[in-house]
Each structure stands twice: as C-alpha cells, then as structure tokens.
MARDRENSE-767999 format. One line per field, with one value per residue (C-alpha): y, x, z; residue in three letters. Coordinates in nm, 2 decimals. Layout:
<nodes>
py Y ...
px X ...
pz Z ...
r ALA ...
</nodes>
This chain:
<nodes>
py 1.08 0.91 1.09 1.10 0.91 0.61 0.40 0.49 0.20 0.29 0.02 0.29 0.03 -0.04 -0.22 -0.53 -0.43 -0.39 -0.53 -0.37 -0.66 -0.65 -1.00 -0.98 -1.07 -1.24 -1.57 -1.93 -1.98 -2.28 -2.37 -2.31 -1.97 -1.87 -1.98 -1.78 -1.47 -1.51 -1.54 -1.21 -1.04 -1.14 -1.07 -1.44 -1.45 -1.76 -1.96 -1.81 -1.98 -2.33 -2.26 -1.99 -2.24 -2.51 -2.26 -2.14 -2.49 -2.59 -2.39 -2.34 -1.97 -1.68 -1.44 -1.19 -1.45 -1.61 -1.26 -1.21 -1.54 -1.47 -1.13 -1.27 -1.54 -1.28 -1.07 -1.38 -1.44 -1.07 -1.11 -1.41 -1.18 -1.41 -1.12 -1.31 -1.54 -1.23 -1.05 -1.35 -1.39 -1.02 -1.01 -1.29 -1.11 -0.78 -0.96 -1.10 -0.79 -0.49 -0.30 -0.02 -0.27 -0.51 -0.24 -0.10 -0.45 -0.52 -0.18 -0.27 -0.60 -0.40 -0.15 -0.44 -0.55 -0.20 -0.17 0.18 0.29 -0.02 0.05 0.41 0.31 0.07 0.32 0.58 0.34 0.26 0.63 0.69 0.44 0.57 0.91 0.92 0.57 0.67 0.35 0.38 0.74 0.65 0.36 0.58 0.82 0.53 0.45 0.81 0.80 0.48 0.60 0.93 0.73 0.57 0.92 0.87 1.19 1.50 1.57 1.24 1.34 1.64 1.42 1.17 1.44 1.56 1.21 1.14 1.47 1.39 1.05 1.19 1.44 1.15 0.94 1.13 0.80 0.63 0.59 0.45 0.76 0.98 0.76 0.78 1.15 1.18 0.98 1.19 1.51 1.37 1.30 1.66 1.80 1.90 1.73 1.93 1.84 1.48 1.46 1.60 1.37 1.06 1.16 1.16 0.82 0.68 0.84 0.65 0.33 0.30 -0.04 0.10 0.01 0.17 0.50 0.49 0.41 0.70 0.94 0.83 0.92 1.26 1.32 1.21 1.46 1.73 1.66 1.49 1.15 1.07 1.09 0.90 0.62 0.60 0.57 0.31 0.10 0.12 0.00 -0.30 -0.39 -0.37 -0.56 -0.73 -0.86 -0.51 -0.50 -0.12 -0.05 -0.22 -0.04 0.30 0.21 0.12 0.48 0.61 0.39 0.51 0.87 0.77 0.59 0.26 0.06 -0.28 -0.22 -0.07 -0.39 -0.61 -0.43 -0.45 -0.82 -0.86 -0.64 -0.85 -1.17 -1.05 -0.91 -1.07 -0.84 -0.51 -0.32 -0.02 -0.25 -0.41 -0.06 0.05 -0.27 -0.21 0.13 -0.03 -0.27 0.03 0.21 -0.11 -0.12 -0.44 -0.30 -0.64 -0.71 -0.35 -0.39 -0.72 -0.56 -0.26 -0.50 -0.70 -0.38 -0.28 -0.63 -0.62 -0.26 -0.13 0.21 0.26 0.57 0.55 0.21 0.36 0.66 0.44 0.21 0.51 0.65 0.31 0.29 0.65 0.57 0.25 0.37 0.72 0.58 0.55 0.82 0.61 0.51 0.87 1.00 0.73 0.82 1.18 1.08 0.86 1.09 1.16 1.53 1.53 1.82 1.63 1.59 1.35 1.40 1.17 1.32 1.16 1.31 1.60 1.40 1.47 1.27 1.49 1.38 1.60 1.83 2.12
px 4.08 3.82 3.50 3.27 3.01 3.24 3.06 2.70 2.47 2.13 1.94 1.71 1.59 1.27 1.04 0.84 0.53 0.23 -0.11 -0.44 -0.67 -1.05 -1.16 -1.53 -1.77 -1.49 -1.66 -1.60 -1.35 -1.15 -0.92 -0.62 -0.75 -0.81 -0.46 -0.32 -0.50 -0.42 -0.05 -0.06 -0.25 0.01 0.31 0.40 0.53 0.74 0.43 0.21 0.34 0.22 -0.15 -0.17 -0.04 -0.29 -0.57 -0.47 -0.43 -0.78 -0.93 -1.24 -1.17 -1.37 -1.17 -1.14 -1.01 -0.79 -0.64 -0.59 -0.41 -0.18 -0.10 -0.02 0.20 0.37 0.45 0.57 0.81 0.91 1.00 1.22 1.39 1.25 1.14 1.08 0.82 0.68 0.63 0.47 0.22 0.14 0.10 -0.16 -0.33 -0.35 -0.49 -0.78 -0.84 -0.61 -0.58 -0.36 -0.19 -0.11 0.04 0.24 0.37 0.47 0.64 0.84 0.95 1.06 1.25 1.44 1.53 1.64 1.38 1.31 1.08 0.86 0.85 0.75 0.48 0.33 0.35 0.18 -0.10 -0.14 -0.17 -0.42 -0.64 -0.56 -0.40 -0.32 -0.17 0.12 0.34 0.31 0.42 0.71 0.82 0.79 1.02 1.26 1.26 1.34 1.62 1.77 1.74 1.90 2.19 2.23 2.25 1.97 1.76 1.88 1.55 1.52 1.65 1.42 1.12 1.23 1.23 0.89 0.74 0.90 0.77 0.43 0.43 0.53 0.25 0.01 0.17 0.41 0.48 0.64 1.00 1.10 0.99 1.18 1.49 1.47 1.41 1.73 1.92 1.79 1.88 2.23 2.28 2.18 2.44 2.19 2.37 2.19 1.85 1.95 2.06 1.73 1.52 1.72 1.71 1.33 1.34 1.55 1.32 1.03 1.22 1.54 1.61 1.63 1.99 1.97 1.87 2.19 2.40 2.25 2.29 2.65 2.69 2.55 2.78 3.08 2.98 2.95 3.30 3.20 3.38 3.34 2.96 2.96 3.17 2.94 2.63 2.78 2.89 2.54 2.41 2.64 2.54 2.17 2.22 2.56 2.45 2.41 2.68 2.66 2.74 3.07 3.13 3.07 3.29 3.56 3.54 3.58 3.89 4.03 4.00 4.21 4.47 4.37 4.39 4.41 4.08 3.93 4.02 3.88 3.54 3.53 3.60 3.30 3.08 3.16 3.11 2.76 2.67 2.88 2.71 2.80 2.97 3.07 3.25 3.45 3.54 3.65 3.85 4.01 4.12 4.26 4.46 4.58 4.69 4.88 5.05 4.88 4.76 4.66 4.42 4.30 4.22 4.05 3.82 3.74 3.66 3.43 3.25 3.18 3.07 2.82 2.70 2.80 2.66 2.87 3.07 3.31 3.44 3.53 3.69 3.90 4.00 4.09 4.30 4.48 4.56 4.68 4.92 5.04 5.08 4.95 4.63 4.28 4.13 3.84 3.74 3.78 3.54 3.29 3.30 3.23 2.94 2.78 2.84 2.51 2.59 2.56 2.80 3.03 3.31 3.44 3.71 3.89 4.12 4.33 4.61 4.66 4.66 4.37 4.25 4.02 3.80 3.60 3.62 3.77
pz 1.09 0.87 0.80 1.10 0.90 0.85 1.11 1.04 0.95 0.84 1.02 1.18 1.44 1.25 1.50 1.42 1.24 1.46 1.37 1.45 1.38 1.39 1.41 1.46 1.17 0.97 0.90 1.00 1.28 1.39 1.68 1.44 1.33 1.69 1.79 1.49 1.60 1.96 1.88 1.70 1.98 2.23 1.99 2.01 1.66 1.70 1.78 1.50 1.19 1.25 1.35 1.08 0.82 0.93 0.91 0.57 0.44 0.56 0.28 0.50 0.59 0.46 0.24 0.53 0.77 0.51 0.44 0.81 0.86 0.57 0.71 1.06 0.91 0.69 1.00 1.18 0.89 0.90 1.27 1.17 0.91 0.63 0.41 0.10 0.26 0.44 0.12 -0.05 0.23 0.24 -0.14 -0.11 0.18 -0.01 -0.31 -0.10 0.13 0.11 0.44 0.57 0.80 0.53 0.31 0.60 0.70 0.34 0.33 0.63 0.46 0.15 0.37 0.52 0.17 0.09 -0.18 -0.08 -0.36 -0.31 0.06 0.01 -0.23 0.03 0.31 0.09 0.01 0.38 0.46 0.18 0.36 0.71 0.70 1.07 1.09 1.32 1.27 0.89 0.91 1.13 0.91 0.60 0.78 0.84 0.47 0.38 0.64 0.50 0.14 0.24 0.37 0.03 -0.12 -0.37 -0.30 -0.13 0.04 0.21 0.55 0.56 0.46 0.73 1.00 0.89 0.92 1.26 1.39 1.26 1.41 1.74 1.72 1.68 1.94 2.18 2.37 2.06 2.18 1.84 1.66 1.90 1.85 1.48 1.48 1.69 1.43 1.15 1.33 1.40 1.03 0.94 1.18 1.45 1.74 2.01 1.86 1.83 2.19 2.30 2.09 2.19 2.55 2.53 2.36 2.64 2.90 2.74 2.70 2.90 2.75 2.39 2.30 1.96 2.11 2.32 2.02 1.82 2.11 2.14 1.77 1.84 2.14 1.93 1.65 1.92 2.04 2.37 2.34 2.71 2.69 2.37 2.52 2.82 2.60 2.37 2.67 2.81 2.47 2.46 2.82 2.71 2.39 2.34 2.00 1.84 1.57 1.51 1.88 1.85 1.52 1.69 1.98 1.73 1.60 1.95 2.00 1.67 1.80 2.10 1.88 2.05 1.72 1.88 2.07 1.76 1.56 1.84 1.82 1.45 1.45 1.69 1.47 1.17 1.36 1.46 1.12 0.84 0.59 0.77 0.49 0.72 0.96 0.68 0.56 0.91 0.96 0.63 0.75 1.06 0.85 0.65 0.96 1.06 0.73 0.61 0.27 0.13 0.41 0.39 0.02 0.08 0.33 0.11 -0.18 0.05 0.16 -0.20 -0.29 0.00 -0.06 -0.41 -0.33 -0.01 -0.10 0.19 0.08 -0.26 -0.08 0.14 -0.14 -0.36 -0.07 -0.03 -0.40 -0.40 -0.12 -0.29 -0.64 -0.69 -0.84 -0.71 -0.92 -1.04 -0.69 -0.58 -0.84 -0.76 -0.39 -0.48 -0.70 -0.44 -0.14 0.03 0.05 -0.33 -0.37 -0.61 -0.35 -0.09 0.17 0.40 0.67 0.94 1.15 0.92 0.59 0.36 0.06 -0.15 -0.43 -0.67 -0.96 -0.76
r UNK UNK UNK UNK UNK UNK UNK UNK UNK UNK UNK UNK UNK UNK UNK UNK UNK UNK UNK UNK UNK UNK UNK UNK UNK UNK UNK UNK UNK UNK UNK UNK UNK UNK UNK UNK UNK UNK UNK UNK UNK UNK UNK UNK UNK UNK UNK UNK UNK UNK UNK UNK UNK UNK UNK UNK UNK UNK UNK UNK UNK UNK UNK UNK UNK UNK UNK UNK UNK UNK UNK UNK UNK UNK UNK UNK UNK UNK UNK UNK UNK UNK UNK UNK UNK UNK UNK UNK UNK UNK UNK UNK UNK UNK UNK UNK UNK UNK UNK UNK UNK UNK UNK UNK UNK UNK UNK UNK UNK UNK UNK UNK UNK UNK UNK UNK UNK UNK UNK UNK UNK UNK UNK UNK UNK UNK UNK UNK UNK UNK UNK UNK UNK UNK UNK UNK UNK UNK UNK UNK UNK UNK UNK UNK UNK UNK UNK UNK UNK UNK UNK UNK UNK UNK UNK UNK UNK UNK UNK UNK UNK UNK UNK UNK UNK UNK UNK UNK UNK UNK UNK UNK UNK UNK UNK UNK UNK UNK UNK UNK UNK UNK UNK UNK UNK UNK UNK UNK UNK UNK UNK UNK UNK UNK UNK UNK UNK UNK UNK UNK UNK UNK UNK UNK UNK UNK UNK UNK UNK UNK UNK UNK UNK UNK UNK UNK UNK UNK UNK UNK UNK UNK UNK UNK UNK UNK UNK UNK UNK UNK UNK UNK UNK UNK UNK UNK UNK UNK UNK UNK UNK UNK UNK UNK UNK UNK UNK UNK UNK UNK UNK UNK UNK UNK UNK UNK UNK UNK UNK UNK UNK UNK UNK UNK UNK UNK UNK UNK UNK UNK UNK UNK UNK UNK UNK UNK UNK UNK UNK UNK UNK UNK UNK UNK UNK UNK UNK UNK UNK UNK UNK UNK UNK UNK UNK UNK UNK UNK UNK UNK UNK UNK UNK UNK UNK UNK UNK UNK UNK UNK UNK UNK UNK UNK UNK UNK UNK UNK UNK UNK UNK UNK UNK UNK UNK UNK UNK UNK UNK UNK UNK UNK UNK UNK UNK UNK UNK UNK UNK UNK UNK UNK UNK UNK UNK UNK UNK UNK UNK UNK UNK UNK UNK UNK UNK UNK UNK UNK UNK UNK
</nodes>
C-alpha cells in the first residue's frame, strides 16, 4: 500500500487572524471608520472592506486610525483568501504603526502563501512585542508544522509541538491549538497522544471538522480503520466542502480495495481544491492500479507542477516509470532527497510489492 502519509495535506486549519484592537485615543473618527471598526469587532469581514476603504481614502484619519483601518481591511482580504492584497495592506499598516497584531496577521498571510521563513519572522516580531500572544504562538507552530511537512528542517515538528503546548498553556480553551497539536503528534507517530489532543479539541468545539479529519488520520495510523472512517464521515457531514476529508476517506477505501469509491472521493477532492497536489498523486495511484498508466503519469506530473517539493509525487512517478520501463531512478532519488524524514530514503509498499529509493 502507498505510504501512510500519502494523503496528508498541511493546511493545519489556520483560523482567521484575530484582532485585539484598542480604539480609544486614536484621533479623528468618522461614520466609515466606526463601521470599519464595528465590522472587525463583530467578525463581519465581508462587510468591512467598503467602509474601511472609504475611511482610508478620506485622508482625514490620524496615523493610528489609518493603520488600524488598513489592518482591518488586510484581515478582511485575508478572510477572502486574497493574500496579496492582505499583505499590501498589512505592509502599509506596519509602516505607519507596527503592532504585534499586524505582524501576526501578516505572518498568517505569508503562511497561507507557503512563505514559511517570512511567516516565522513576522510571528517572532509579534512575540518580541507581546511574548504571551497566544494566537501568534499557535500560528508560529502552524508554520513550523507546514514547513516540516515540506521537509525543509528536521526540527520543525518538535518546534511546532512546543509552540502548540505553550499556546494551550496560555489558553487551554483554544480548540484550534489542541487540534493542531494533535496533527503534529500524529505526524511524529504518537497516535495515542494525537487522539487525546484531538479529542480535547472536539470536546471544546464539536463542530471542528478539521479535528475529526486529523483524529481519523491518527486512528488510521494506529490500525483502527473503523474509528477513522467514523470520524471522517462526521467531518464530511459537518463540512462537505473540506477537500482533505475526501482525500483521507479515499485512503481508507484504498485499504479496503474499494478503488471505485476511492476514485470518486478523489474526484470530489480535486473538484473542491484544484490545486490539491496530494489528491492528484493519490488519483494517479488509483489510475495506476487500474492499469491506466497514461492518466496516472498525467496526474503525477500535475502534482509536481502544483507542488515541486512534494516527495510522494516523485516517488509514485518513479515507481510508475520503473514498472513501465525499468527507469524512474531520477525521480526515486529526488523523492529520497525531499522525504521529510531526511534519512536519504523513500519507500512505497502496496500488497507485498516494495519500491525502495535511497543509497542503501
């Protein structure tokens, strides 16, 4: 069977950045400025952009209020997944009045762009200003977790766990921190610890679909596919638009040799997230199992184009070429180089057949 990490997507469920605004003594106010601030206070981000823009364009705001309006609009763009505009507004806000919140919000935008080093720099700046800023600590942990998944630094998972534990110590009611701690523990092969952490996340927020997905992953790793399937079904009921839930369920169907159901779920995952490299890799493997090598190769190529550092796509493509022609050595070595385990090897096993990459 394919490596157990074949379906992991390092989205980490990073929540919308939270703002802790102090709006007293910030100078001249207007109806638009008040509407901008009120939208942020009520988390009504869809209604924030227009009044914030009018307030910014009025050119009558004090520097503090101008910076605040830019930050609110930046977070509104961030909630729309328009990270380029979010970063532009947060850059301007920081230039006028740097705050821990503005650095943390920009760090979240960089994280979503996978600019991990920039994100870590911003979270570090936020924490220099406010050392106990729990959401910045949690989101820095999410950045380490995502960067660890890309295999850039071997200590990233350990650093992520430290940050999540510290964030929980500061705010034990933070369901997101518990959920991300659970994912980090699952990725470091501590399935029992992951299940405990994710259980706490679900206790705190029973509607957290991502927590159910991550606990399903931990159950699958522990060898409990029934509990894994139950959790992933719950996740899909809570959020039928969560692509990684379908991707995980596809893995569970693969383990049961239900290839048709696996492929149906992967089609849905790709429909929901056309840039989901892991889903293309998994669908490619499904095509490979069905004997359609051309479609398999197309999906592996697509996965690599979407995420050039995704080691499993290279491993699967190398395996396919090995089956077709005895080749695939270059992809095999690239997979071993990129493998997050950083031990210089990569192995793919399915039904007693093993494809090994490495120097040994």
